[in-house]
C-alpha positions as CSV (number, residue, x, y, z in Angstrom):
1,M,76.8,51.6,106.2
2,K,77.0,51.7,102.4
3,K,74.7,54.7,102.4
4,A,76.8,56.5,105.0
5,A,79.9,55.8,102.9
6,Q,78.2,57.2,99.8
7,S,77.3,60.3,101.7
8,F,80.8,60.7,103.0
9,V,82.2,60.4,99.4
10,I,79.7,63.0,98.2
11,M,80.7,65.3,101.0
12,L,84.4,64.9,100.1
13,I,83.6,65.6,96.4
14,L,81.8,68.8,97.5
15,I,84.6,69.9,99.7
16,F,87.2,69.3,97.0
17,A,85.0,71.0,94.4
18,T,84.5,74.0,96.6
19,A,88.2,74.2,97.4
20,A,89.0,74.0,93.6
21,F,86.5,76.8,92.9
22,Y,87.8,79.0,95.5
23,S,91.5,78.0,95.2
24,K,92.7,81.5,94.3
25,E,90.8,83.0,97.3
26,L,92.0,80.3,99.7
27,L,95.6,80.8,98.6
28,Q,95.2,84.6,99.0
29,L,93.8,84.0,102.5
30,Y,96.7,81.8,103.4
31,H,99.2,84.4,102.2
32,T,97.3,87.2,104.0
33,I,97.3,85.3,107.3
34,R,101.0,84.7,107.0
35,L,101.8,88.2,105.5
36,F,103.7,89.4,108.5
37,H,105.4,86.2,109.6
38,A,109.1,86.6,110.3
39,D,110.2,84.0,107.7
40,V,108.3,85.6,104.8
41,I,107.7,89.3,105.6
42,V,110.7,90.6,103.7
43,H,109.8,88.6,100.6
44,N,106.1,89.5,100.9
45,F,106.7,93.2,101.1
46,S,108.6,93.2,97.8
47,N,106.2,90.8,96.0
48,M,102.6,91.8,96.9
49,K,101.6,91.3,93.2
50,S,101.9,87.5,93.8
51,I,99.8,87.6,97.0
52,A,96.9,89.9,96.4
53,P,94.8,91.2,93.4
54,T,96.5,94.2,91.9
55,K,96.2,96.8,89.1
56,T,99.3,98.2,87.4
57,I,99.6,101.9,86.5
58,K,102.1,102.4,83.7
59,R,104.8,104.9,84.0
60,S,105.1,107.4,81.1
61,G,107.2,110.4,79.9
62,V,110.8,111.1,80.6
63,I,112.6,109.8,83.6
64,D,114.1,112.4,85.9
65,D,117.5,111.0,86.7
66,W,119.1,111.8,90.1
67,G,122.5,113.3,90.5
68,R,124.9,111.3,92.5
69,R,126.9,112.8,95.4
70,P,127.8,109.9,97.6
71,Y,128.2,110.7,101.4
72,P,128.3,108.3,104.3
73,L,125.7,108.1,106.9
74,P,126.8,109.3,110.4
75,K,128.2,106.4,112.3
76,Q,126.0,107.2,115.3
77,F,123.3,109.5,116.5
78,S,121.9,110.7,119.8
79,Y,118.6,109.3,121.1
80,N,117.3,109.8,124.6
81,G,120.7,111.1,125.7
82,K,122.6,108.1,124.5
83,L,124.7,107.6,121.3
84,V,123.2,104.9,119.1
85,S,125.1,103.1,116.2
86,T,123.4,103.9,112.9
87,Q,124.2,100.4,111.6
88,E,122.5,98.8,114.7
89,W,119.4,101.0,114.1
90,L,119.3,99.9,110.4
91,E,119.5,96.3,111.4
92,E,117.2,96.4,114.4
93,S,114.5,98.2,112.5
94,G,114.4,95.6,109.7
95,T,115.5,98.1,107.0
96,T,115.2,96.8,103.4
97,A,116.0,100.1,101.7
98,L,117.4,103.5,102.6
99,I,117.7,106.4,100.2
100,V,118.9,109.9,101.2
101,I,118.3,112.9,98.9
102,K,120.0,116.2,99.2
103,G,118.8,118.8,96.7
104,D,118.6,116.8,93.5
105,D,121.3,114.3,94.4
106,I,121.3,110.9,95.9
107,T,123.8,111.0,98.7
108,F,123.1,107.5,100.0
109,E,121.3,104.5,98.6
110,H,121.5,100.9,99.9
111,Y,119.3,97.8,99.9
112,Y,119.3,95.2,102.6
113,Q,118.1,91.7,103.4
114,D,118.7,90.5,99.8
115,T,116.2,92.9,98.3
116,A,117.1,95.0,95.2
117,E,116.7,98.4,93.7
118,Y,113.8,97.5,91.4
119,D,111.7,95.7,94.0
120,Q,108.3,97.3,94.1
121,R,107.9,97.7,97.8
122,V,104.5,97.9,99.6
123,S,103.8,101.3,101.0
124,W,101.2,100.4,103.6
125,S,99.9,103.7,104.9
126,V,102.4,105.8,103.0
127,A,99.8,105.4,100.3
128,K,97.5,107.7,102.2
129,S,99.7,110.7,101.5
130,F,99.5,109.9,97.7
131,L,95.7,109.8,97.9
132,S,95.8,113.2,99.7
133,A,97.8,114.6,96.8
134,I,95.3,113.7,94.1
135,F,92.4,114.6,96.3
136,G,94.0,118.1,96.5
137,V,94.0,118.3,92.8
138,A,90.3,117.7,92.7
139,V,89.9,120.4,95.3
140,S,92.1,122.9,93.4
141,E,90.2,122.2,90.2
142,G,86.9,122.9,91.9
143,Q,85.5,119.4,91.7
144,I,85.4,119.3,95.5
145,S,84.4,122.8,96.5
146,E,83.9,122.6,100.2
147,L,85.9,120.5,102.7
148,N,83.3,121.1,105.4
149,A,80.6,119.4,103.3
150,P,79.6,115.9,104.6
151,V,81.1,113.0,102.8
152,T,77.5,111.7,102.4
153,D,76.8,114.7,100.1
154,Y,79.0,112.8,97.6
155,V,78.5,109.2,98.7
156,P,74.9,108.7,99.8
157,S,75.5,104.9,100.3
158,L,77.3,105.9,103.5
159,M,74.0,107.2,105.0
160,G,73.2,105.2,108.1
161,S,76.9,104.4,108.8
162,G,79.3,106.1,111.1
163,Y,80.2,108.4,108.3
164,E,76.8,110.0,108.0
165,N,77.1,113.8,108.0
166,V,80.9,113.6,108.8
167,S,82.8,116.3,107.1
168,I,85.4,115.7,104.4
169,K,87.9,117.7,106.4
170,N,87.4,115.6,109.5
171,V,87.9,112.4,107.5
172,L,91.1,114.0,105.9
173,Q,92.4,114.7,109.4
174,M,91.6,111.2,110.9
175,S,89.0,112.8,113.1
176,S,85.9,111.2,111.8
177,G,84.8,109.7,115.1
178,V,84.3,106.3,113.4
179,Y,85.2,103.3,115.5
180,F,88.0,101.2,114.0
181,D,90.3,98.8,115.6
182,E,93.7,99.1,113.9
183,D,95.4,96.3,115.9
184,Y,97.4,94.2,113.4
185,G,98.1,91.7,116.1
186,D,94.4,90.9,116.7
187,F,93.0,88.4,114.2
188,F,89.5,89.8,114.7
189,S,90.4,93.5,114.5
190,D,88.8,95.8,111.9
191,I,92.1,96.1,109.9
192,N,92.6,92.4,109.8
193,R,88.9,91.9,108.8
194,L,89.6,94.3,106.0
195,G,92.6,92.2,105.0
196,R,90.3,89.1,104.7
197,V,87.9,91.1,102.5
198,M,90.9,91.7,100.2
199,A,91.8,88.0,100.3
200,L,88.4,86.3,100.1
201,G,86.6,88.8,97.9
202,G,84.3,91.6,98.8
203,S,84.0,95.4,98.5
204,F,85.9,98.0,100.6
205,D,82.9,100.3,99.9
206,D,80.6,97.9,101.7
207,F,83.1,97.5,104.5
208,A,83.2,101.3,105.0
209,A,79.4,101.4,105.1
210,S,79.3,98.8,107.9
211,L,81.3,100.9,110.4
212,T,79.8,102.9,113.3
213,S,80.9,105.9,115.2
214,N,81.9,106.2,118.9
215,R,83.1,109.8,119.2
216,L,82.0,113.3,118.1
217,Q,83.7,114.1,114.9
218,G,86.5,116.7,114.9
219,T,87.5,116.3,118.5
220,Y,89.9,113.4,118.7
221,L,92.7,112.2,116.4
222,H,92.1,108.5,116.1
223,Y,93.8,106.6,113.3
224,V,91.2,105.0,111.1
225,S,92.6,103.5,108.0
226,I,89.2,103.2,106.3
227,D,88.8,107.0,106.5
228,T,91.2,107.1,103.5
229,H,89.1,104.7,101.5
230,V,86.1,107.0,102.2
231,L,88.1,109.9,100.7
232,G,88.6,107.7,97.7
233,M,84.9,107.2,97.5
234,V,84.3,110.9,97.6
235,L,87.0,111.5,94.9
236,R,85.4,108.9,92.6
237,A,82.0,110.5,93.0
238,A,83.3,114.1,92.5
239,T,85.4,113.4,89.5
240,G,83.4,110.6,87.8
241,V,86.8,108.9,87.1
242,P,88.2,105.7,88.5
243,I,90.9,106.4,91.1
244,T,93.6,104.6,89.2
245,D,92.9,106.6,86.1
246,Y,92.8,109.8,88.1
247,F,96.1,108.9,89.8
248,E,97.7,108.2,86.5
249,K,96.5,111.4,84.8
250,K,97.0,113.9,87.7
251,L,100.1,112.5,89.4
252,W,101.9,109.4,88.1
253,S,102.2,110.6,84.4
254,K,103.7,113.9,85.7
255,L,106.2,112.6,88.3
256,N,108.8,111.3,85.8
257,T,109.1,108.0,87.6
258,E,111.3,105.0,86.7
259,R,108.9,102.2,87.1
260,D,105.2,101.4,87.1
261,A,103.0,101.7,90.2
262,I,101.0,98.7,91.5
263,Y,97.9,99.0,93.5
264,I,96.4,96.2,95.5
265,T,92.7,96.1,94.9
266,D,89.5,94.5,96.3
267,S,87.7,91.9,94.2
268,T,85.7,94.6,92.5
269,G,88.9,96.3,91.2
270,E,88.8,99.2,93.6
271,P,92.4,100.3,94.7
272,M,93.4,100.0,98.3
273,V,94.2,103.7,98.6
274,L,94.7,103.4,102.3
275,G,97.8,101.2,102.0
276,G,98.0,99.3,98.7
277,L,100.5,101.2,96.7
278,N,103.7,99.4,95.6
279,L,106.7,101.4,94.1
280,I,110.4,101.2,93.9
281,S,112.1,103.2,96.6
282,R,113.5,105.9,94.3
283,D,109.9,106.6,93.1
284,Y,108.9,107.1,96.7
285,A,111.7,109.6,96.9
286,R,110.4,111.5,93.8
287,F,107.1,112.0,95.5
288,G,108.8,113.2,98.7
289,K,110.9,115.6,96.6
290,L,107.7,117.0,95.0
291,Y,106.3,117.9,98.4
292,R,109.6,119.2,99.7
293,D,109.6,121.5,96.6
294,H,106.1,122.8,97.2
295,G,104.4,120.8,94.5
296,R,106.6,121.9,91.7
297,L,108.7,119.7,89.4
298,N,110.9,121.2,86.6
299,G,109.0,124.5,86.9
300,V,105.5,122.8,86.6
301,Q,103.1,123.1,89.5
302,I,101.7,119.5,89.8
303,I,100.1,119.8,93.3
304,S,98.8,123.1,94.5
305,E,101.2,124.7,96.9
306,Q,98.3,125.9,99.0
307,W,97.0,122.3,99.3
308,I,100.4,121.1,100.3
309,E,100.8,123.7,103.0
310,E,97.4,122.9,104.4
311,S,98.2,119.2,104.3
312,I,101.3,119.6,106.6
313,T,99.8,122.2,109.0
314,P,97.8,120.9,111.9
315,D,95.0,123.4,112.5
316,A,93.2,122.3,115.7
317,P,94.3,121.4,119.2
318,H,93.7,117.7,118.8
319,L,96.0,117.6,115.7
320,M,99.0,119.4,117.2
321,P,102.2,117.5,117.9
322,G,102.9,116.6,121.5
323,K,101.3,114.5,124.3
324,R,97.6,115.4,124.7
325,D,94.4,113.8,125.8
326,S,92.6,114.4,122.5
327,A,94.8,112.0,120.4
328,S,96.1,108.4,120.5
329,T,99.6,109.6,119.3
330,K,102.1,112.2,120.1
331,L,102.6,113.1,116.5
332,G,100.7,115.9,114.8
333,Y,98.5,115.4,111.7
334,G,97.4,117.3,108.6
335,Y,95.7,116.0,105.5
336,Q,97.0,112.4,105.6
337,W,100.5,113.6,106.6
338,W,102.3,113.3,109.9
339,I,104.2,116.1,111.8
340,P,106.7,115.0,114.4
341,E,107.2,116.7,117.8
342,Q,109.4,119.8,117.7
343,A,109.2,119.8,113.9
344,D,111.4,122.3,112.1
345,E,110.0,122.3,108.5
346,E,109.6,118.5,108.8
347,F,106.8,116.2,107.9
348,S,106.4,112.5,107.0
349,A,104.3,109.8,105.4
350,I,104.4,106.7,107.6
351,G,103.4,103.1,107.0
352,I,103.2,100.2,109.3
353,Y,106.2,98.0,109.9
354,G,108.5,101.0,109.1
355,Q,107.8,102.6,105.8
356,Y,108.7,106.3,105.6
357,I,109.0,109.3,103.4
358,Y,110.6,111.9,105.6
359,V,110.8,115.5,104.3
360,N,113.0,118.1,105.8
361,R,112.7,121.4,103.9
362,K,115.1,123.3,106.0
363,A,117.9,120.8,105.3
364,D,116.7,120.3,101.7
365,V,116.6,116.6,102.4
366,V,114.2,113.7,101.6
367,I,114.8,110.2,103.2
368,V,113.0,107.1,102.2
369,K,113.1,104.1,104.4
370,N,111.5,100.8,103.6
371,S,111.4,98.2,106.3
372,A,110.0,94.8,107.4
373,D,110.2,95.6,111.1
374,I,108.6,92.8,113.0
375,D,108.9,94.6,116.2
376,F,107.1,97.8,115.0
377,L,103.9,97.0,116.8
378,K,105.5,96.5,120.1
379,N,105.9,100.2,120.6
380,E,105.1,102.3,117.6
381,S,105.5,105.6,119.3
382,E,109.0,104.9,120.6
383,I,110.1,103.3,117.3
384,M,109.0,106.4,115.4
385,D,110.7,108.7,117.8
386,Y,113.8,106.7,117.4
387,T,113.5,106.8,113.6
388,F,113.0,110.6,113.5
389,A,116.1,111.0,115.6
390,A,118.1,109.0,113.0
391,F,116.6,111.0,110.1
392,R,117.4,114.3,111.8
393,A,121.0,113.2,112.4
394,I,121.3,112.1,108.7
395,A,119.9,115.5,107.6
396,E,122.2,117.5,109.8
397,S,125.2,115.5,108.6
398,L,124.6,116.9,105.1
399,S,124.5,120.5,106.2
400,G,127.8,121.2,104.6
401,L,127.0,119.8,101.2
């Protein structure tokens, strides 16, 4: 009996010692598991730095201030033949921030659910469009010369995985053929396994190398978040520069932002380029304006106009907007940018739970919406249609300005 008691005490000591050693990882796991819970989701989305490992990219240079030309939102808009209250839409969709830009002026800016203007809000998959931008710089500068080249030409460690001999272009267009379960509601899905890698320690590179394929590349639009990480691996190999350094040099230092950028990282320090960027809402708007204005800011070409046009132009049947058998969505897709149905010079960066940068060139409008929409996963397609209807009504309401 005494020996059993001693063994039990030793076991408890080992448990507590292990817990103490891994306390940071266990706390991160706890926060990761509860990340999207209704009672904490709003706070979490503005405070990722306290939840996950991160790296800060400092802002630099002058700040491009916005003009101010206040204009109210339309009180209602049409959706599926019915008039919908704009205020109800904002509330139902868990909005935390909404900014509307017309030309160089902010016409509407408001923060909701006790969040504030300098909250650094998590982008989720809006970050993919930022990665596409700096990837385009490397292409324009000749460091990546051929988009039809296999990613494994740059990243041999992916040989034997689902990415073996998959072209860079097909990865850019979410057409890699790699199997990936993006179900945020399934604890055992690939996207949630990736979240636990972030929380408990591990390498996103190793995670990418563990995936397999289930379709022929270039034939089906299937959203695979880890595709964007693979693009990051290619970018690192092609430039020989850490992604955060490249991001700072080629984009962030040129965008005349107000605040620093924060990237969630894995335990090796690699940024979560597929969804880990955190910015204030006005800095998201600055990026949208850059793309609206064909990559130019104050007369300087920051992102190649050709790259931007290719990024927002679907160029294969499975990428075209509209219902089709060769895609799991009705939206069209370019190089990490979405194109809505019946687009009229419109495109968007979109993140889970309702993050948007919406660009409408014809109306000269950019809209940023940050959200903590706990109902987003119930019917993503309908919610995005609903949101685009609201955005179009807002843009149209500014036609006289």
